[in-house]
Steps between C-alpha positions, in 0.01 A plus 500: 500500500663778305846582623637849454865576572554852621836667545535790736804728479501736791729666747597279790288606782263325557376222718316693765485325830505585867849551634596456862599809694864385486677283244835459325618423149812447294624776267801530273791743518287751307206435735297316234325165563729205547503142619726393784784393270530843335407725789737747658252666737208412724224762516290522816159660447268640766155642430458853636155567351279378219719676245845542659767249604832522683786301342849416621751340260782287646798364309508122525880477509544692823149602618589870470221739414503632143183706509181591684196713437136495399337353191163457335393171341344545158235242410370679193479312170680665210493330162837454335834334550692551819866573434815551704753751378869408475538584868244231578273752663132436472298416801324175438513347847422172670372394839644204678435221746667483840800335329522797260427287192345695218142375471274775365496845351348802662488859389801707403688656790523874439701734720268763647618732775844525656762240409858457620772277354817391680850379423606167652704687763179660629558849358210664320519481120195705399190660650192662352129485435302307236155546353366190322850369438650825374750715685371842598653800671848502653712184497839468665772246416811411701831325441579173676709686761201710606589828326237674287531436126215699347158657533241474223158661469238285325185619330161379624426368151707265285330656198721803547835457326759517642334388822777599743755773565850452639526743791836419662773244433821410690777270382630214714753735665224735612576772243183669379482494118137608457352778711141626477458321167819614326835329445649175372330172586645149510306177537567127528281198573472132412418577136662836436865456600553874457336809352580866532379833368377851575197574715327834444211610722458139610490335159747319278629738239746485211732206438500192726731202471524164675534123495248222569471121507883483512564539127286783361595868487246773434475868418170685555373852443244651738302821505327589829501134601357373171709252299548634148729232359729220608767277350630178654819330379599146597851355534498399133420856387138428402277802559137517615299820456206572733261767618351299788699373796299177523241315291300195604492171313188454288352231282530557126155583369381613841285339765231390255752289313623351827141413595452336162817292525424373851133442426560302182776279641401429859317170557286407800650177643253209471535383861437849638201541269345168603545588867348843446811675630538875445758749619779742423865429428761772561794453264822698539750542217779722377504675164865485396693749289385326180130509595479130594338360814745321729504369858127425489354366822164468675481727803160372609273245339196290588538165314822347359367440146367856475817640651712318241273608214524867603878474537531333159301769319712778649817316394368523142451879518823635350386807317573790734670832442753504786510772760781753479713702738670803349442347156651162590278185500474353850332200662161561658296283734125459444210309652198378303189370679304250285151390609351159412120518512230254388 
């Protein structure tokens, strides 16, 4: 019998199976798939129709609601490598058993329709409408105390750049700093500790300055919302020039070279071959700031020897160009599905 080893690299989607009308699963703080040890939320899913689902996300620590709305589940197969940006946001998702253990993958959960997020005190954090995972139309955002922070207007297409306008903005004291798209805007979140600059007719304009990841300071120049240039300086005075806010990690030589490396080094375990076992192993890893793979682990496998072989080959892949944020190399999480087929 001739044995052929095939390797499939594809977006996590993708085991299509019948789901019950109601089920629950573990998700991380960024609402990405997680096992019970790493989870911060439990997502409850209810089927509304063949294509639409209602979800409610509850924080594990205190059972408060963090979000609710409607989603679609994407089962389509897309060749390529699934990647998570530095925020950890890509929607590979898992189903679960009654004990919420992660047991299988289903399609990607994509926000579609109205979605509301909440602070832990119950106040609304944001509200707006999504189409296929992308914000569209008017979105409103509030401070933790319930006062309005800002209103943004999003384009129907992410191909339009910039894809949103800043309509109104109020500081934490309730003072309006941007009115009908004009004024001075300030922003802060978990990554950007602070940024500020002029808004003209809804778009960033002129010089913007800020700080991110605790130790980097940046200066950027915008024209009608389009970034023209940026410079980041770290605490040691090292400068990073950039013309893109973010870039994704990629394998040196491209996908073809990655296929070649995996295909030429992966070995079909003898026991699995003799037993005629076939299946797919989902391997998660992080591309560090030097382009090396670290924290490699099997998310879902089908046979221990094959799982270990897939994990081992990914540990040997250390030839990535790291992702960048404002010119600075950052860690990036990825998932690689590898198929063993006789």
